[in-house]
Structures are given as structure tokens and as C-alpha cells.
C-alpha positions in Angstrom: 0.0 0.0 0.0 2.0 2.9 -1.3 0.8 6.4 -0.6 1.7 10.1 -0.5 0.4 12.2 2.3 -0.2 15.8 3.2 -0.6 16.6 6.9 -2.2 19.7 8.5 -3.0 21.4 5.2 -4.9 24.5 6.3 -7.5 26.3 4.3 -9.8 29.1 5.4 -13.4 28.5 4.2 -17.0 29.3 4.9 -18.4 26.2 6.6 -21.1 25.5 9.1 -24.8 25.6 9.8 -24.8 28.6 12.1 -25.5 32.1 10.8 -22.1 33.4 12.0 -20.4 30.6 10.1 -21.9 31.8 6.9 -20.1 35.2 7.2 -16.8 34.4 8.8 -14.3 32.0 7.4 -13.0 29.2 9.6 -9.7 27.3 9.3 -10.1 23.8 8.2 -7.2 21.4 8.7 -6.9 18.5 6.2 -4.8 15.3 6.5 -4.7 13.3 3.3 -3.4 9.9 2.4 -3.5 9.2 -1.4 -2.8 5.7 -2.8 -0.3 5.7 -5.6 -1.8 3.8 -8.6 1.1 4.3 -11.0 4.1 2.4 -9.8 6.2 3.8 -12.6 7.4 6.7 -10.3 9.6 4.2 -8.4 11.6 3.5 -11.5 11.5 6.9 -13.3 12.0 9.3 -10.3 9.8 11.8 -12.2 7.0 13.8 -10.7 5.1 13.3 -13.9 4.6 9.7 -13.0 3.3 10.5 -9.5 0.8 12.8 -7.8 2.1 16.3 -7.3 1.6 17.5 -3.7 1.4 21.2 -4.7 -1.4 20.5 -7.2 -3.3 18.4 -4.6 -3.0 21.2 -2.1 -4.2 23.8 -4.6 -7.1 21.7 -5.6 -8.2 21.1 -2.0 -8.1 24.9 -1.3 -10.1 25.5 -4.5 -12.8 23.1 -3.4 -13.0 24.4 0.1 -13.2 28.0 -1.0 -15.4 27.4 -3.9 -18.7 27.4 -2.0 -20.2 27.3 1.4 -20.5 23.9 2.9 -22.9 23.1 5.8 -21.0 20.0 6.9 -17.4 19.0 7.1 -18.5 15.6 6.0 -19.7 16.9 2.7 -16.5 18.9 2.1 -14.4 15.9 2.8 -16.5 13.8 0.3 -16.0 16.5 -2.4 -12.2 16.5 -1.8 -12.1 12.7 -1.9 -14.0 12.5 -5.2 -11.8 15.1 -6.8 -8.6 13.4 -5.8 -9.8 10.0 -7.1 -11.0 11.5 -10.4 -8.5 14.2 -11.1 -5.3 12.6 -9.8 -5.9 9.0 -10.7 -5.4 7.9 -7.2 -6.1 4.3 -6.3 -7.7 5.3 -3.0 -7.9 8.3 -0.7 -8.3 8.9 3.0 -9.4 12.4 3.9 -9.6 13.9 7.4 -11.1 17.4 7.6 -11.4 19.2 10.9 -12.6 22.6 12.1 -10.2 24.1 14.6 -11.2 25.6 17.9 -15.0 25.3 17.6 -15.4 23.5 20.9 -13.6 24.8 23.9 -13.1 21.2 25.1 -11.5 20.0 21.9 -8.7 21.3 19.7 -10.4 20.1 16.5 -13.6 18.4 15.5 -14.1 16.7 12.1 -14.4 13.6 10.1 -12.3 10.9 8.4 -13.5 9.2 5.3 -12.0 6.7 2.9 -12.9 6.2 -0.7 -11.6 3.8 -3.4 -11.9 3.7 -7.1 -14.8 1.4 -8.2 
């Protein structure tokens, strides 16, 4: 199970069900694990044969900032679908968390896993 990962990728986005959350962006932290479908990278040593971290990070930010999401779960699902479709990943695990929303917890969120059919 070969994978690339991005940890604590932070994006400010409009997310949440409360009125105040529709007006003020919140920081979302993403942890991503992305299954490498193309084993050619291990022979070629070329980024063209693998998944480009910077492009993944930019795409996650684009999705998060592209519209208001009520739920972190739906945002995570959109991110997972894009990674599978656009980056030809074998599988993806997405954790998305809102920071500092509960005084008792540093972050609250969801982890989902998706595979190509």
C-alpha cells in the first residue's frame, strides 16, 4: 500500500450551519493519504509519474473556498471525489477538521476513505 500524504494542510473556508459561520471563514485542517496507482514513479523518479503535492494542495483549497458547505463531512467527500477522479489515485483517506470550535477540543471533524470502483 504505497501512498503520499499531506498533513495539516490549512484552508480558510466558509463552513457550518450557524449564521455566524456563513459570514466568517474558519480554518479547516486536512490530513490526506493518497494511494499511488502508478508504480512507474519508483523507476522513473519523475513527478510526472506520480501525484504532485502542490497540485493536490491547490485543488483542496479551490474546493474548500469554492462554495459554502454546511457540513465538514460533505466537504471531505467532495475533496475525496476530486482526488480520485483528477489525480488518478487508487484510494484516498481524507480527514477534515474545524479548529477551535469546541472549547473542550482542539479540533472536530471527520475521516473518510474512498476507493476507485
